[in-house]
C-alpha positions in Angstrom: 0.0 -0.1 0.0 1.5 3.5 -0.9 2.0 6.1 2.0 -0.1 9.0 1.5 1.2 12.6 1.1 0.2 13.4 4.9 2.4 10.6 6.1 5.6 11.9 4.1 5.1 15.6 5.4 4.8 14.4 8.8 8.1 12.6 8.6 9.7 15.8 7.5 8.4 18.2 10.1 11.3 17.9 12.4 13.8 18.8 9.6 11.5 21.6 8.4 11.6 23.2 12.0 15.2 23.1 12.3 15.8 24.7 8.9 13.4 27.4 9.7 15.3 28.1 12.9 18.7 28.3 10.9 17.2 30.7 8.5 15.7 33.0 11.4 19.2 32.9 13.0 20.9 33.9 9.9 18.5 36.6 9.2 19.3 38.0 12.7 23.0 37.9 12.1 22.7 39.5 8.7 20.5 42.5 10.1 22.8 42.9 13.0 25.6 43.4 10.7 23.9 45.8 8.5 23.3 48.0 11.7 26.4 47.7 13.4 28.8 48.1 10.2 28.3 51.9 9.7 28.6 52.3 13.4 31.7 50.5 13.5 33.1 52.4 10.5 32.6 55.7 12.5 33.9 54.3 15.8 37.1 53.1 14.0 38.3 56.6 12.8 37.5 58.1 16.1 39.4 55.4 18.0 42.4 55.9 15.7 42.4 59.6 16.4 42.3 58.8 20.1 45.2 56.3 19.8 47.0 59.1 18.0 46.3 61.8 20.7 47.7 59.4 23.5 51.0 60.6 24.9 52.8 57.4 24.2 52.1 57.9 20.5 53.6 61.4 20.4 57.1 62.6 20.1 58.2 63.5 23.6 60.1 66.8 24.0 62.0 67.8 27.2 61.9 71.5 28.1 64.8 72.4 30.3 65.0 75.6 32.5 66.4 78.5 30.9 70.1 79.2 31.7 72.3 82.2 31.8 75.0 83.6 33.8 74.8 87.5 32.8 71.2 87.9 34.0 69.4 87.6 37.4 67.5 84.8 38.8 64.1 86.5 38.2 65.1 87.1 34.7 65.6 83.4 34.1 62.6 82.5 35.8 60.5 84.9 33.7 61.9 83.4 30.6 61.5 79.8 31.7 57.9 80.5 32.5 57.3 81.9 29.0 59.2 79.0 27.4 56.9 76.4 29.2 53.6 78.3 28.3 54.6 78.6 24.7 55.6 74.8 24.6 52.3 73.6 26.0 50.5 75.1 22.8 52.1 72.2 20.9 49.4 69.6 21.2 50.9 67.5 18.7 54.0 66.8 21.0 54.2 65.5 24.4 55.9 68.1 26.2 57.6 67.6 29.6 59.4 69.8 31.9 62.4 69.3 34.4 61.4 69.9 38.0 64.8 71.0 39.1 67.4 73.3 38.1 69.8 72.5 35.3 72.7 72.7 37.3 71.4 69.6 39.3 70.7 67.7 36.3 74.1 68.3 35.1 75.7 67.3 38.6 73.8 64.2 38.5 75.5 63.0 35.1 78.9 64.8 36.1 78.5 67.3 33.1 80.7 70.3 33.1 78.9 72.0 30.3 75.5 71.4 28.4 76.8 69.9 25.3 75.0 67.4 23.1 76.0 64.3 25.2 75.2 65.9 28.6 71.8 66.9 27.3 71.3 63.6 25.6 71.7 61.8 29.0 69.2 64.1 30.7 66.6 63.6 28.1 67.1 59.9 28.1 66.3 60.0 32.0 62.9 61.5 31.1 62.4 59.2 28.1 62.5 62.0 25.6 63.3 62.0 22.1 64.2 65.7 21.8 65.7 68.0 24.5 65.2 72.0 24.2 68.0 74.3 25.8 67.6 77.9 26.1 70.2 80.5 27.4 70.1 84.2 27.9 73.4 86.0 26.8 74.6 89.6 25.9 76.2 90.5 22.9 79.1 92.6 22.6 76.9 95.7 22.4 75.2 94.7 25.6 71.9 93.7 24.2 70.1 90.6 25.5 69.5 87.7 23.3 67.7 84.1 23.7 69.9 81.3 22.3 67.9 78.3 21.8 69.0 74.5 20.5 67.0 71.3 20.2 69.0 68.0 20.6 68.1 64.8 18.7 68.8 62.1 21.2 68.5 59.3 18.8 71.0 60.8 16.3 73.1 62.5 19.2 73.3 65.7 17.4 71.8 69.3 17.5 69.0 69.4 15.1 68.3 73.0 15.1 69.5 76.2 16.6 68.3 79.8 16.8 69.1 83.4 18.4 66.5 85.7 19.1 67.1 89.3 20.3 65.5 90.1 23.7 64.0 93.7 24.1 63.5 93.1 27.8 64.0 89.8 29.9 60.7 90.5 31.5 58.6 90.5 28.3 60.4 87.6 26.2 57.1 86.3 24.6 57.8 87.3 21.1 61.4 86.0 21.2 60.4 82.8 22.7 57.6 82.0 20.1 59.8 82.8 17.3 62.6 80.5 18.8 60.2 77.5 19.2 58.9 77.9 15.6 62.4 77.5 14.3 63.0 74.4 16.7 59.8 72.7 16.5 58.0 74.1 13.7 54.5 76.0 13.6 52.1 75.4 16.5 48.8 74.7 14.7 50.2 71.7 12.8 47.1 69.8 11.5 47.4 66.5 13.3 44.0 66.1 14.3 42.2 66.7 11.1 40.3 64.3 9.1 42.6 64.3 6.1 46.3 63.4 6.7 48.5 66.4 6.4 51.1 66.6 3.5 54.7 67.1 3.8 56.7 69.8 2.2 60.6 69.8 1.7 62.4 72.7 1.0 66.0 72.2 -0.4 68.3 75.3 -1.2 70.6 75.1 -4.0 74.2 75.5 -2.8 73.3 75.0 0.8 73.2 77.9 3.3 70.6 79.1 5.7 67.4 80.9 4.8 64.2 81.5 6.6 61.1 79.8 5.0 57.6 81.2 5.2 54.3 79.6 4.4 51.3 81.7 4.0 53.3 84.6 5.6 54.0 82.4 8.6 57.6 81.5 9.7 58.1 77.6 9.8 61.7 77.4 10.2 65.1 77.7 8.6 66.9 75.5 6.1 69.9 73.6 7.0 72.5 71.4 5.0 69.7 68.7 4.5 67.1 71.4 3.6 63.9 71.9 5.8 61.0 69.4 6.1 57.7 70.3 7.7 54.0 69.2 7.5 51.2 71.3 6.0 47.6 71.1 5.5 46.6 69.7 2.1 45.9 72.4 -0.5 47.7 75.4 -2.2 50.1 77.4 -0.1 52.3 80.4 -0.8 56.0 79.5 0.0 58.6 82.4 0.5 62.2 82.0 1.2 64.3 84.8 2.5 68.1 85.1 2.9 70.3 88.1 3.5 72.1 89.3 0.5 69.7 87.5 -2.0 66.5 88.3 -3.6 63.3 87.1 -2.1 62.0 83.8 -3.5 58.2 83.2 -3.8 56.1 80.6 -5.3 52.6 78.7 -5.2 53.0 75.1 -4.1 50.2 72.6 -4.0 50.5 69.5 -1.5 47.9 66.7 -1.5 47.1 64.9 1.8 49.6 62.3 2.7 51.9 63.2 -0.2 55.6 64.4 0.2 56.4 67.3 -2.0 60.1 68.4 -2.6 60.6 71.9 -3.5 64.0 73.0 -4.9 65.0 76.8 -4.4 67.6 78.6 -6.2 68.1 82.3 -4.8 69.4 85.0 -6.8 72.2 87.1 -5.4 71.7 90.8 -5.1 73.9 93.2 -7.3 76.3 95.1 -5.1 76.6 98.7 -6.3 80.1 100.1 -5.7 80.3 103.9 -5.6 83.2 105.3 -7.8 85.4 108.0 -6.2 84.0 111.5 -6.7 80.6 110.0 -7.7 77.4 111.4 -6.2 74.9 109.4 -4.0 72.8 106.7 -5.6 70.0 108.1 -7.5 71.7 111.5 -7.6 73.5 112.7 -10.9 77.1 113.1 -10.7 78.6 116.8 -10.1 79.9 118.3 -13.4 83.7 119.5 -13.4 84.1 123.0 -12.3 85.2 124.4 -15.6 82.0 123.1 -17.3 79.6 124.6 -14.7 77.7 127.6 -15.5 77.7 129.1 -12.2 81.6 129.3 -12.1 81.8 131.3 -15.4 79.0 133.5 -14.2 81.0 134.2 -11.3 84.2 134.9 -13.2 82.2 137.3 -15.6 80.8 139.2 -12.6 84.3 139.5 -11.1 85.6 141.0 -14.3 83.0 143.5 -14.6 83.4 144.6 -11.0 87.0 145.1 -11.5 86.5 147.1 -14.6 84.0 149.5 -13.0 86.2 150.0 -9.9 89.2 150.9 -12.1 87.1 153.2 -14.1 86.0 155.2 -11.1 89.4 155.4 -9.7 90.8 156.8 -12.7 88.0 159.2 -13.2 88.3 160.8 -9.9 92.1 161.2 -9.3 93.8 164.3 -10.5 97.4 163.9 -11.6 99.7 167.0 -11.0 101.9 168.0 -14.1 105.5 168.7 -12.9 107.9 170.1 -15.3 110.8 172.5 -15.5 110.9 176.3 -16.2 113.9 178.1 -18.2 114.0 181.9 -17.7 116.6 184.0 -19.5 117.3 187.7 -19.4 117.3 189.8 -22.5 120.3 192.2 -22.1 118.6 194.8 -24.3 115.7 195.3 -21.8 117.9 195.1 -18.6 117.7 198.7 -18.1 114.0 198.3 -17.2 114.5 196.0 -14.3 114.9 198.2 -11.0 117.4 195.7 -9.9 119.9 196.6 -12.5 119.1 200.2 -12.1 116.6 200.5 -15.0 114.3 203.1 -15.7 112.2 202.7 -12.9 115.2 202.9 -10.5 115.8 206.4 -11.5 
């Protein structure tokens, strides 16, 4: 006898129920994936930026107290506070400060001077990659200046140096900010933006030192290997300035994450040499004396004055005529003279 359709379906019922549960579970997993995928995509960049902002993932810079033998303790403390305040603006760096005086740190490592080796040892103690040293000195004219340098511990060398004039040790804000820009780069380096910053490397033909400006903001100065720094993606105005050379300016476009190398060749300014007897720059040279109109006018006036004077003197002077008179006596008329008993002497 053939089994009916109902008997066949009744035997498949357990398998159908199991298959239905598997399909339902698979549908739930797919739905959960569709919902959580966008959220995970948003959370991942945020997590990456959070990891980037952690101090352990940023370059650690040790800021030493300002040194200086030719100034007072109060002046050194004022400059130290300004250096610390300006360094805290560098959010892309993990900045730490030395609690004690620099002399104490040097004494610990038996250093006699703050050279590269001594500063590297102090930086290693604080697990730093860079060490910033600042010192107040006086130039030969007596003006205060702030000398700063940054030491790269890994390479055991001075990475950059700068010297900034100090108008007053009590107000060192501008000098400190300019010095840190040369040593560490600009403050607003775009490390926390969504798009990765680009890298611009300026190489100066023939070497030498020149100041580099991006969008009229000083970013540093070139060295033997050039100057490498990060900029926001887009177009920027690059300007290179060096004493004795013409200013170089160009538009540079940097894409996010790209490295752009810009070679710069500066043109030396012409040196104007003033010849002996030549006039000032921009002023025509003086004519020779014999070719000057005023000279001959003066000579003519002198001649006329001399002629008029001579004429007046000759006109008003009477010259006496001096001569000799000869007198003779006519004998035929001698009788008329009373001296000789003439007619009148009768």
